C-alpha positions as a printed NumPy array, in Angstrom:
array([[ 113.178,   -4.213,  -89.361],
       [ 112.384,   -7.512,  -90.984],
       [ 115.436,   -7.323,  -93.238],
       [ 117.678,   -6.55 ,  -90.199],
       [ 116.367,   -9.705,  -88.57 ],
       [ 117.429,  -11.68 ,  -91.597],
       [ 121.069,  -10.443,  -91.259],
       [ 121.272,  -11.706,  -87.625],
       [ 120.958,  -15.345,  -88.795],
       [ 122.298,  -15.416,  -92.363],
       [ 125.631,  -14.248,  -94.015],
       [ 123.898,  -11.308,  -95.537],
       [ 124.503,   -7.575,  -95.251],
       [ 121.693,   -5.192,  -95.921],
       [ 122.056,   -1.418,  -95.861],
       [ 119.795,    1.575,  -96.624],
       [ 120.763,    5.183,  -97.169],
       [ 118.608,    8.222,  -97.925],
       [ 119.054,    9.044, -101.659],
       [ 119.992,   12.622, -101.1  ],
       [ 122.895,   14.941, -101.918],
       [ 124.938,   13.832,  -98.755],
       [ 124.979,   10.207,  -99.824],
       [ 127.202,   11.329, -102.785],
       [ 129.099,   13.945, -100.775],
       [ 130.696,   12.283,  -97.731],
       [ 134.003,   13.883,  -96.9  ],
       [ 135.397,   12.224,  -93.776],
       [ 135.472,    8.676,  -92.356],
       [ 136.292,    8.082,  -88.708],
       [ 137.09 ,    4.633,  -87.337],
       [ 137.273,    2.88 ,  -84.068],
       [ 140.526,    0.955,  -83.855],
       [ 140.216,   -2.305,  -81.862],
       [ 138.174,   -5.008,  -83.811],
       [ 137.609,   -2.441,  -86.463],
       [ 140.83 ,   -1.286,  -88.109],
       [ 142.657,   -4.187,  -86.463],
       [ 141.422,   -7.681,  -85.748],
       [ 142.046,   -7.76 ,  -81.994],
       [ 141.488,   -5.922,  -78.764],
       [ 144.873,   -4.65 ,  -77.855],
       [ 144.101,   -4.481,  -74.182],
       [ 143.313,   -8.199,  -74.241],
       [ 146.578,   -8.918,  -75.958],
       [ 148.469,   -6.946,  -73.288],
       [ 146.551,   -8.868,  -70.705],
       [ 147.659,  -12.175,  -72.006],
       [ 151.221,  -11.167,  -71.676],
       [ 150.592,  -10.045,  -68.135],
       [ 148.894,  -13.366,  -67.174],
       [ 145.561,  -11.683,  -66.533],
       [ 143.925,  -12.516,  -69.8  ],
       [ 140.661,  -14.068,  -68.584],
       [ 140.076,  -11.34 ,  -66.096],
       [ 140.582,   -8.477,  -68.585],
       [ 138.669,  -10.265,  -71.438],
       [ 135.643,  -10.68 ,  -69.18 ],
       [ 135.621,   -7.003,  -68.269],
       [ 136.146,   -6.036,  -71.97 ],
       [ 133.228,   -8.224,  -73.174],
       [ 130.931,   -6.817,  -70.423],
       [ 131.823,   -3.229,  -71.421],
       [ 131.326,   -3.934,  -75.182],
       [ 127.986,   -5.256,  -74.51 ],
       [ 127.229,   -2.087,  -72.51 ],
       [ 126.644,   -3.921,  -69.168],
       [ 129.101,   -1.797,  -67.266],
       [ 130.331,    1.748,  -67.632],
       [ 133.241,    1.998,  -70.098],
       [ 135.33 ,    4.371,  -67.976],
       [ 135.11 ,    2.211,  -64.937],
       [ 135.856,   -0.98 ,  -66.885],
       [ 138.784,    0.8  ,  -68.462],
       [ 140.232,    1.687,  -65.099],
       [ 139.83 ,   -1.782,  -63.832],
       [ 141.607,   -3.238,  -66.846],
       [ 144.515,   -0.716,  -66.687],
       [ 145.171,   -1.522,  -63.014],
       [ 145.598,   -5.176,  -63.973],
       [ 148.439,   -4.161,  -66.354],
       [ 150.485,   -2.082,  -63.921],
       [ 154.181,   -2.839,  -64.133],
       [ 154.201,   -4.203,  -67.659],
       [ 157.422,   -3.437,  -69.586],
       [ 157.272,   -1.254,  -72.658],
       [ 159.003,   -3.919,  -74.691],
       [ 155.781,   -5.994,  -74.568],
       [ 153.851,   -3.12 ,  -76.1  ],
       [ 156.479,   -2.697,  -78.772],
       [ 156.26 ,   -6.307,  -79.777],
       [ 152.559,   -6.166,  -79.999],
       [ 152.694,   -2.905,  -81.996],
       [ 155.021,   -4.553,  -84.445],
       [ 152.512,   -7.364,  -85.181],
       [ 149.088,   -5.694,  -85.173],
       [ 146.652,   -7.734,  -87.287],
       [ 145.189,   -5.231,  -89.775],
       [ 141.642,   -5.91 ,  -90.829],
       [ 140.906,   -7.29 ,  -94.253],
       [ 140.153,   -4.451,  -96.724],
       [ 141.534,   -1.629,  -94.518],
       [ 144.538,   -0.798,  -96.818],
       [ 142.397,   -0.787,  -99.862],
       [ 139.608,    1.244,  -98.19 ],
       [ 141.915,    3.948,  -96.695],
       [ 144.077,    4.103,  -99.883],
       [ 140.942,    4.723, -101.947],
       [ 139.605,    7.371,  -99.546],
       [ 142.894,    9.217,  -99.697],
       [ 142.988,    9.071, -103.445],
       [ 139.58 ,   10.678, -103.514],
       [ 140.455,   13.446, -101.016],
       [ 138.619,   12.129,  -97.956],
       [ 139.835,   13.022,  -94.426],
       [ 140.296,    9.98 ,  -92.15 ],
       [ 140.612,    9.556,  -88.385],
       [ 140.843,    7.119,  -85.485],
       [ 138.618,    7.702,  -82.5  ],
       [ 139.497,    4.96 ,  -80.084],
       [ 139.023,    3.938,  -76.568],
       [ 142.366,    2.124,  -76.907],
       [ 145.769,    3.63 ,  -76.899],
       [ 147.708,    6.213,  -78.935],
       [ 150.783,    3.97 ,  -78.692],
       [ 149.162,    1.654,  -81.198],
       [ 146.938,    4.087,  -83.09 ],
       [ 149.864,    6.251,  -84.121],
       [ 151.517,    3.176,  -85.651],
       [ 148.407,    2.761,  -87.857],
       [ 148.394,    6.477,  -88.639],
       [ 151.954,    6.292,  -89.956],
       [ 151.251,    3.116,  -91.904],
       [ 148.178,    4.45 ,  -93.651],
       [ 148.62 ,    8.179,  -93.608],
       [ 145.559,    8.776,  -91.396],
       [ 144.863,   12.372,  -90.751],
       [ 143.671,   12.344,  -87.094],
       [ 144.167,   10.141,  -84.086],
       [ 142.397,   10.457,  -80.708],
       [ 142.837,    7.773,  -78.152],
       [ 144.134,    7.164,  -74.587],
       [ 147.736,    8.025,  -73.768],
       [ 149.546,    5.403,  -71.638],
       [ 151.537,    6.527,  -68.607],
       [ 154.996,    4.979,  -68.176],
       [ 157.501,    5.302,  -65.411],
       [ 160.95 ,    3.785,  -65.72 ],
       [ 159.798,    2.002,  -68.901],
       [ 156.898,    0.3  ,  -67.256],
       [ 153.149,    0.963,  -67.233],
       [ 151.834,    2.809,  -64.179],
       [ 148.32 ,    1.439,  -64.605],
       [ 147.031,    4.963,  -65.419],
       [ 146.529,    6.958,  -68.6  ],
       [ 147.227,   10.673,  -69.12 ],
       [ 144.315,   13.043,  -69.512],
       [ 140.651,   12.19 ,  -69.877],
       [ 139.529,    8.66 ,  -70.944],
       [ 138.183,    8.537,  -74.485],
       [ 134.691,    6.918,  -73.966],
       [ 131.665,    6.875,  -76.165],
       [ 130.51 ,   10.317,  -75.381],
       [ 133.976,   11.742,  -75.992],
       [ 134.058,    9.991,  -79.435],
       [ 130.86 ,   11.766,  -80.457],
       [ 132.299,   15.095,  -79.232],
       [ 135.48 ,   14.568,  -81.171],
       [ 133.48 ,   13.638,  -84.338],
       [ 131.615,   16.983,  -84.11 ],
       [ 134.909,   18.908,  -83.406],
       [ 136.529,   17.416,  -86.413],
       [ 133.616,   18.074,  -88.692],
       [ 133.651,   21.709,  -87.56 ],
       [ 137.489,   21.934,  -87.99 ],
       [ 137.155,   20.548,  -91.604],
       [ 134.159,   22.815,  -92.33 ],
       [ 131.828,   19.928,  -93.176],
       [ 128.394,   18.939,  -91.979],
       [ 127.755,   15.972,  -89.671],
       [ 125.809,   14.39 ,  -92.623],
       [ 129.1  ,   14.301,  -94.542],
       [ 130.84 ,   12.16 ,  -91.894],
       [ 130.902,    8.339,  -91.831],
       [ 131.66 ,    6.614,  -88.515],
       [ 132.699,    3.012,  -88.256],
       [ 132.857,    0.893,  -85.136],
       [ 131.871,   -2.36 ,  -83.385],
       [ 131.224,   -1.774,  -79.726],
       [ 128.852,   -0.221,  -77.359],
       [ 131.139,    2.708,  -76.826],
       [ 130.904,    3.505,  -80.597],
       [ 127.112,    3.929,  -80.537],
       [ 127.148,    7.69 ,  -79.804],
       [ 129.319,    8.538,  -82.753],
       [ 127.524,    6.027,  -85.084],
       [ 124.217,    7.798,  -84.29 ],
       [ 125.717,   11.288,  -84.685],
       [ 127.354,   10.69 ,  -88.014],
       [ 125.585,   11.091,  -91.324],
       [ 126.226,    7.394,  -91.843],
       [ 126.987,    5.033,  -88.944],
       [ 128.436,    1.662,  -89.938],
       [ 128.438,   -1.145,  -87.412],
       [ 131.296,   -3.336,  -88.517],
       [ 131.155,   -7.021,  -87.444],
       [ 129.403,   -5.696,  -84.435],
       [ 127.255,   -6.944,  -81.544],
       [ 123.469,   -7.018,  -82.301],
       [ 122.901,   -4.145,  -79.928],
       [ 125.305,   -1.968,  -81.839],
       [ 123.847,   -3.039,  -85.318],
       [ 120.486,   -2.019,  -84.139],
       [ 121.655,    1.554,  -83.485],
       [ 123.58 ,    1.97 ,  -86.84 ],
       [ 122.175,    2.85 ,  -90.122],
       [ 124.213,    0.126,  -91.867],
       [ 125.828,   -3.116,  -90.707],
       [ 128.688,   -5.025,  -92.338],
       [ 129.224,   -8.466,  -91.135],
       [ 130.258,  -10.614,  -94.031],
       [ 132.951,   -8.717,  -95.887],
       [ 136.089,   -6.664,  -95.031],
       [ 136.338,   -2.884,  -94.401],
       [ 136.552,   -2.138,  -98.102],
       [ 132.845,   -3.057,  -98.272],
       [ 132.303,    0.533,  -97.12 ],
       [ 133.327,    1.515, -100.652],
       [ 130.012,    0.159, -101.969],
       [ 128.24 ,    2.48 ,  -99.61 ],
       [ 130.066,    5.324, -101.368],
       [ 128.93 ,    4.053, -104.749],
       [ 132.464,    2.659, -105.59 ],
       [ 132.098,   -0.879, -106.912],
       [ 134.801,   -3.273, -108.17 ],
       [ 134.519,   -1.951, -111.684],
       [ 135.089,    1.651, -110.658],
       [ 138.137,    0.485, -108.681],
       [ 140.032,   -1.701, -111.236],
       [ 138.834,   -0.816, -114.702],
       [ 141.128,    1.097, -117.082],
       [ 138.988,    4.174, -116.454],
       [ 138.671,    3.552, -112.724],
       [ 140.182,    5.171, -109.54 ],
       [ 143.168,    2.902, -109.374],
       [ 144.346,    4.098, -112.842],
       [ 143.152,    7.697, -112.532],
       [ 145.317,    8.253, -109.476],
       [ 148.377,    5.963, -109.895],
       [ 150.797,    7.91 , -107.755],
       [ 148.426,    8.627, -104.779],
       [ 149.052,    6.89 , -101.435],
       [ 147.252,    3.539, -101.17 ],
       [ 148.118,    2.576,  -97.626],
       [ 150.057,   -0.5  ,  -96.556],
       [ 149.365,   -3.353,  -94.188],
       [ 152.958,   -3.66 ,  -92.944],
       [ 153.429,   -1.814,  -89.707]])
């Protein structure tokens, strides 16, 4: 607890894991998308184009802090985007700011045979773009509804909230035939807490203090590839002549270009 308090005020990351078999045998890593795999909240970017940026940003921040129910906040924000042309979404999708270290992390995970997935309260429209770029195995997010090429202000199906993320994590672990302890979950917001707590290792990535308190590990000073250290993969293991990069030269590495 004292070490955690140190990380709140200084540029230091401290993480502890049980030294057991599962620490060396993680098999799947599941990511939040907005402000985790990418360095923005897509819904806020859409709101700026719609001229309702401040209104939507205020709702987003309140939801991320856990002050209002995610599903209700989501509906409020979607209604503000009604009528937006799909060309705006296409432009944003073409220029998603990928988080530092994401290509290296996902490329390494793929080389080592890990399964990867996106569990997002954002939108499949953008998550599928990341899936294609990085070769991510699974994507679960909200599907936008369009009519005549414009947003209706609604989504198809159930909203992916925090509880649904946890359900999906368990479903994917069952599908892959692995234990929950073999799953790593990575996220930054209040709606990520259920999956961070359920996973064998929950990583709060550049997260709010409330989220960091609920996760086993917090990363706030480095990129996503800092997660490699939690897997026991240091710089030497990556780049040395005997390392991963040279052992699997033909395996997919992931790319930042979308």
